[in-house]
N, C-alpha and C positions, 0 to 999 in steps of 0.2 A: 142597266139600260137595255141590254140585249133582249130581255124578256118583254119589253114594251115597244121596242122600236125595230121594225124590220123593213128598212128602206129597199126599194127596188132600184135597178139601174147599176151603175158602176160603183162597187163598194169601196174602191181605193179612196175616193174623195171623203166618204163618211169615216173610214178608218183613219184617214189623215187627221180629221178634226179630233177624233178621240185621242190619237197619239199626241197631238199638239197640247191638248188639255192635260194629259197625263204628265207631260214634260213641263207643265206650267208656263207655256208660251202663250201670251195673250193674243187674241184674234177676235175680230168681228166677222160676221158672215151674212151674205145676201143670197137668197135663192130667187131666181126668176122662174115662174111656173104658170101653167094654164089652169091650175086648180088650187084648192086650199091647202093641199099637201099636209094632211093632219099628222103624218109620220114625222115630218120635220118639226112641226110644232111640239110634238111629244119630246123630240130630241132636246129642244131648248128648255122645256119645262123640267125635264128630268136631270139635265146635267150642266149645260153651258149657260148657267144663269148670269155669269159675269160678262158675257159677250153681248154686244149689240146684235140684234137679230131682226132681219127684214125678210119678208116675202113680198116680192114685187110682181103683181099680175102682168102677164104679157098682153099687150094690146093687139087687137086683130085689125088688119087693114085689108079688106077684100076688093077694094076698087082699084088698087094699084099693083104693079108687079115690078120685079127686078130691083135695080139699084135704088130707085127712089123709095120703094116700099121698105126695103131693109134699112135704109138710112133713117127713115121716119120712126120705125119701130125701135131701133137702137137709140135714137136721139131721145125718144120718150122715156125709155128705160133709164138712160143716163140721168135725165133730169129728175126722175123719181128717186133715184139713188142719192144724188147730190142734194136733194131737198131734205134728206135725213142725215147724211154723213158728210163731213169735211174730208175729202180724200187726202189732203196733205197732213192729216193727223197720223197717217200710216207711212211706214218705210217701204212696204211692198204690197202690191196687189196681185193676188194669185187668182187667175181667171180660167174657167173651163172653156173648152172648144166651142160649146153651144153658145157662149156669149162673147165670142171673139169680136163681134160687131161693135162692142163697147170700146175696144182699144183705141180707135182713132179719136174718140171723145176724151178718153182718159188721158191720152198723151198731150192734149191741149193744156190741161190744168195740173196734172199730177207731176210732182217733182221727184218722187221716189222711183222704184223699179217695178217692172211688170214681168210676171212669170206666167206663161201660158201652159196649160195642161191639155195634151192631145190623147185621144184614143180612137180606135176604129176608123182610120182615115181611108180605107180601101175604096169605099163608094165615093168619098169626097174627091179623091185623086182622079177617079174615072170621070166625074162630072167636070172638074176643073180642066182636065185634058181635052174635053170636047171643045170644038171650035166655037160653039155658041155659048160657052160658059160666061163670056164677058156680058152677055145680055141677061142671063138668068142669075148669075152668081157674081156679078161685077163688084158689088159692095163687099161681099165676103172675101173675095180675092184681094181687094184693096186693104181690108182690115188685117188679113194675114201678112201683108207685105209691110205693114207699119213696124217701126222699131220695137222689138221685144227683147228684153235683157236675156231671158232664159226660157227655153222650151223643154218641158219634160213630157215625153211621149211614152205611152204604155206599149210594150212589146206584146202584141196580141196576134201576130201573124199577118197583120196588114202592113203595107209598105210605109211605115212611119218615117224612117230616115230619108227615103226617096221624096216623100211629101215635103219634109222640112227643107231639104236641099233645093227643091224646085219652087216652092211657094212661100217659104218663110226665110228668104235669103238674108234679111236684115237682122235675124236673131244673133245675138252675140255668142250664146252658148246653147248647146242642145244635148239632151241625154235621152236614150231609149232604154227603158227599164222594164224588166219582167215583173209582173205582179207577185205578191207573196202568197204564202199558204199558211193555214192554221196548223197547229201541232196535231199529229196523228199518233195513234198507238203504234208499237213496233209491228210491222207487217211482214208476214212470212210468205214464201212462195205458196200459192193457194192450194194446188192439188197436184197429185201425181196423175198425169194425164192418161196413164194406162187405165185408171179407174173412173175417168170422167165420163159421165153419162149425159150430162146436160151442160151446154155452154151458156152462161148467164151474161146477157148483153145489157148495156145501160145507155140510154139517150136522155140528155137533159138540155132543155132550151126552150125558148119561145116557139110556140107551134105556128110559125109563119114561114114564108117561102125562103127567106134568106138564111134561115137556120138549118134547112135541109129536111124539114119534116115531110115534104111531098115525096122525096126519094125514100125515106123510111117507110112511108105508106106503100109505095110501089114495091119495095123489097118484101114487105110482109105479104103482099098479094102473090108474089112469084116464088115465095120460099118453098112451097111444095113439101116434099118429104123432109126437108131440112127443118121444118117446123117441129118435128118430133124430137129434135136433138138440141133445141135452143129454147131459151126464154128471153124475152126482151121487155125490160121495164122502161116506160116512157114517162118522163117528168116534165111538166110545164103547162102553160096555158096559152091561148092565142086563137087566131082565126080558124085554125083547122082542128080545134078541140073536139067538135062534134064528130068529125070523121074518125078521129083516133078512138073515141069512145065506141063507135060502131065496130071498128076493127077489133077492139078488145073483146067485144061481145061475140064476135064471129070466130076469132082465132084463139084457141086456148093457150097458145104460147106468148100471147101479147097481154101485158098488164099495164093499164093506164093509171098513173098515180095522181095526176093533176098537179096542183101547186102544193108543195110540202115545206114545212119548216126545215131549217138547215140540219137540225139534229136527226130528222128522219132521212134526209138525203145521205148523211154519213152512214146510216145503217145500210142503205142501198149500195154505197161504194163497197162496204165490207162484204156484202152478199154477192157482188158481181165479179166477173172475170175480165170482161172487155168493155172499154168505153168507146162509143162511136161518136165522132165529132165531124159534122158535115156542113159547118158554117161556110157559106159561099164567100165571105169576106175575109175570114181569118180564123185559125183554129188553135191559137195559143191562149184560149179563153181561161177564165178563172176555173171553170168546171174541168177543163182538160188538165190544168195544173193540179187540181184537187184529186182527180182520178189517178194521176201519176203518184201523188203523195200517198194514196191508199193502195198502190201496187197494181193497178189495173193495166192490162195490155191496151194499147191505143190503136184504133183504126181511124184514119182520117183521109182527107182529100190530098191527092198528089199536088205538088206546087204547080202554079200556072205562071210560067216564065214570061209569057207575052203580056199578060195583064198584071204581072208583079204581085201575085197573090200567094201567100203561104210559102214564100221562099225562105223566110226566117223560121217558119214552123218546121220545114224539112231540115234546115240546118241544126235546129235544136233537137229534134227527135232522131235525126240520122237514120240508121238502119234498125233502130230499136222499135219502130212502129211498122204497121202495115198500111199501104197507101191505096186509095181508090181512084180509078179512072174518072176524071171529071166529066167526060163526054158520055158515060153510060153508068151512072152511079148505082142504080139498083142491081143491075146484073153483076157489076164489078164487086159490089158489097157481098152479094150472094156467093160469088166465086171465092173471095178472100175468106169468108167465114167457113165455107165448106173445106177449104184448104187447111185452115187452122184445126178443124175437127179431124179431118182425115189424116193429116200429118202429125197429129198430136202436138200442135204448135202453141197451145195456150200457155203451157208451163214456160216455154222459152220466152214468150212475150212478157209474161209476168216477171221473169228473171231479168230481162233487158230493162224493164221499167225500174225495178228496184236497184239494179247494179249500175245502170248507165244514166238514167234520167233523173231519178229522185235526188242524187247528190248535187244536181245542178240547181235545185230549188233553194230559195231563201224563205225564212219565216216572214210573216207580215211585219213583225217588230223590226227585223233587220232591214227589210225593204223600206219601211216608212222612216226609220231613223236615217237611212242614207238620203232619202228625199228631203227630210227636215234639215240635214246638214247642208244640202244644196241651197235650200231656202235661206238659211242663216248666212251662208257665205255670199249669197247674191243680194242680201238686204242692204 
């Protein structure tokens, strides 16, 4: 299936379906989408043939806003789902954060248990904390406050537990879980830094503002003589793709890879020394975990205690990573990279990753089996 199906977005959901199937646990699944989502259709045709499979198109309502708009959208989605499925044929409904608005409707009819999966709640917490959130996000706030049996939140550096405690108070149980990693070959400390002539940097992510690509662009522009001592590979696509292409044409130390299959990204991990993660919302992403798994040193944003961002990231990485000042990212990044080169610190970073951070990781099989055990216990 992996040769034919390359879903975008959070892989934990898709990997969970695969693992449920491998363990012969029956399930049906419903996707709400704005497009035909051919990748999901391929998934059904290739493997999960015994499951009921629905793609429900999201309706658009442009004439209304706020509570009424969200209520009507979710009411229509719920009616579309229940026209195909009898909810009480199931013992548990597992629902993603994007469709939390369905929970008030599900609770009216469903006699089983509801499990909610969260990820990336940093921006959501900021919006909900705003005094005007009742106007713009009133229905979503209401939906999160409904009775939910279990919440499983991805530990991605965003304030998941804080959000649960504040806005999902009626949840009976909650868990915050780090994502898993795929197996990797045995990784050795990369280089004797005495002989290191070039520091190989890697940035992977959507080329949009919240992922930190603007700061990477500014860093490249001010790198100066540092550019002769580094190479930076940039992987991804997005609204700033054309600007990154122009930089790659202008600066010989910049290589733009575009969007790559995962097997090619693994090769880049193996060729790189340092992984740079500048996600404004949280930096315990899947790519950060993969970089750790392949022994790369980590450079990331310092925690923001006031806005509650990356506190858990710093707790996880500890002193094994280098941290960037959020108030002046390009200059701080340049300073940290220069220090790593001048102080021959790359070997120490790689050592810290392999000795201190990698042992904290779990495989995807371990991670998913733990979640499936929670699903079974709460069914």
